[in-house]
C-alpha positions in Angstrom: 103.8 77.0 111.4 101.5 79.8 110.5 101.9 81.5 107.1 102.6 84.8 108.8 105.4 83.3 111.0 106.9 81.6 107.9 106.9 84.9 106.1 108.7 86.6 109.0 111.4 83.9 109.0 111.8 84.1 105.3 112.1 87.9 105.1 114.5 88.0 108.1 116.7 85.4 106.5 116.6 87.1 103.1 117.5 90.5 104.6 120.3 89.0 106.8 119.4 91.9 109.0 118.4 92.4 112.6 114.9 93.5 111.7 111.8 91.3 111.7 109.1 92.1 109.2 105.4 91.1 109.3 103.0 91.7 106.4 99.6 91.7 108.2 96.2 91.4 106.6 94.0 91.4 109.8 92.5 93.2 111.6 93.7 95.6 108.9 96.4 95.6 106.2 99.6 96.7 107.9 103.4 96.4 108.0 105.0 95.7 111.3 108.8 95.9 111.9 110.8 95.3 115.0 114.5 95.8 115.8 116.5 95.8 119.0 119.0 98.6 119.0 122.1 98.2 121.3 121.8 101.6 123.0 119.9 103.1 125.9 116.3 104.4 125.3 117.3 108.1 125.6 120.0 107.7 123.0 117.7 106.0 120.5 115.0 108.6 121.2 117.4 111.4 120.4 118.5 109.6 117.2 114.9 109.7 116.1 113.8 113.1 117.2 116.8 115.5 116.7 118.4 116.7 113.5 121.9 115.6 114.6 120.5 112.2 115.7 118.8 111.6 112.3 121.9 112.7 110.4 124.0 110.1 112.3 122.0 107.3 110.7 119.3 108.3 108.2 120.9 110.8 105.8 123.0 113.9 105.7 120.1 116.3 105.1 117.3 115.9 107.7 115.0 118.1 109.7 112.8 117.6 112.7 110.3 119.9 114.3 109.2 117.7 117.2 105.6 118.9 117.6 102.2 117.9 116.2 102.2 119.2 112.6 106.0 119.5 112.6 108.3 118.0 109.9 110.2 114.7 110.2 111.8 115.0 106.8 114.8 113.6 105.0 115.9 115.3 101.8 117.7 112.7 99.7 118.0 114.9 96.6 116.4 118.2 95.6 113.4 116.2 94.3 113.4 113.1 96.5 112.1 113.4 100.1 111.1 110.9 102.7 109.6 111.1 106.2 106.4 113.0 106.8 104.5 115.1 109.2 104.4 114.4 112.9 100.9 113.7 114.1 101.7 113.1 117.8 104.4 112.0 120.1 104.9 110.8 123.7 108.5 111.4 124.8 110.7 108.3 124.9 107.7 106.1 124.0 106.1 106.9 120.6 106.1 109.1 117.6 103.3 108.9 114.9 104.0 110.3 111.4 101.8 110.8 108.4 104.3 109.1 106.1 105.3 110.2 102.6 105.7 107.3 100.2 108.5 107.6 97.6 107.8 109.7 94.5 107.2 106.7 92.3 103.9 106.2 94.2 102.1 109.5 93.7 98.7 108.5 95.0 100.0 106.8 98.1 102.4 109.8 98.6 99.5 112.2 98.4 97.1 110.2 100.7 99.8 109.0 103.0 100.0 106.1 105.5 100.4 106.3 109.3 103.8 105.2 110.7 103.8 104.6 114.4 107.2 104.2 115.9 107.3 102.8 119.5 110.3 102.7 121.8 110.7 100.4 124.7 113.7 99.8 126.9 114.9 96.2 126.5 117.5 96.4 129.2 119.8 99.2 130.4 121.7 99.3 127.1 119.1 98.1 124.5 116.0 99.6 123.0 113.2 97.8 121.1 111.9 99.9 118.2 108.6 98.8 116.6 107.2 100.4 113.5 103.5 99.8 112.6 102.5 101.2 109.2 98.8 101.4 108.6 96.3 103.2 106.4 96.9 101.0 103.3 94.2 101.1 100.6 93.3 98.8 97.7 94.8 99.0 94.3 97.9 98.3 92.2 99.9 101.3 93.2 99.1 100.7 96.9 100.2 97.1 96.6 103.4 98.1 94.9 104.1 100.7 97.6 103.4 98.1 100.3 105.9 95.7 98.8 108.5 98.4 98.3 108.1 99.7 101.9 108.2 96.2 103.4 111.9 96.2 102.2 112.6 99.9 102.5 111.5 100.3 106.1 113.4 97.2 107.1 116.5 98.8 105.6 115.7 102.0 107.4 115.6 100.3 110.8 118.7 98.3 109.9 120.5 101.5 109.4 119.4 102.7 112.8 120.6 99.5 114.4 123.9 99.7 112.6 124.5 103.3 113.7 124.7 102.1 117.3 126.8 99.0 116.4 129.3 100.8 114.1 129.0 104.5 114.9 127.5 107.4 113.0 127.4 107.0 109.2 130.0 109.2 107.3 127.7 110.6 104.6 130.6 112.3 102.8 131.4 108.8 101.2 127.9 108.9 99.5 128.2 112.1 97.3 
């Protein structure tokens, strides 16, 4: 068994979630996540690219301006935001975002990474979503952000999957 495969199995077992996580070092440092969502491709695409869609699974305060240079932003608190700026998209196939790291990683947040979300029908009522996060640099803060987002992005995709298993999230419970 390769070390990368063992890591995927370990992380998937630890998370007890439907998301696989790979921490890649070649050809470049990257994080790769994959989840199969029990919903048709059009529904998953709308969940990712519309305000109402995002608010059903990501958080109660989101905005999307689906165009290159547009926002893909979640406002967790007045001072804590996530998401980023849309670089490009191909409807129903891919969206690329210059991703904001959490505020505790100011250098990574300023420089940003690339988050490429790919969507592929996995049957009439299932969609495979893959996230490849690249652009990592060397350094202690970058390593800490990489470790943090290995877990955080797995949680993000788990929320997406659960939205289609259990229905939209009622954010009023999280005041």
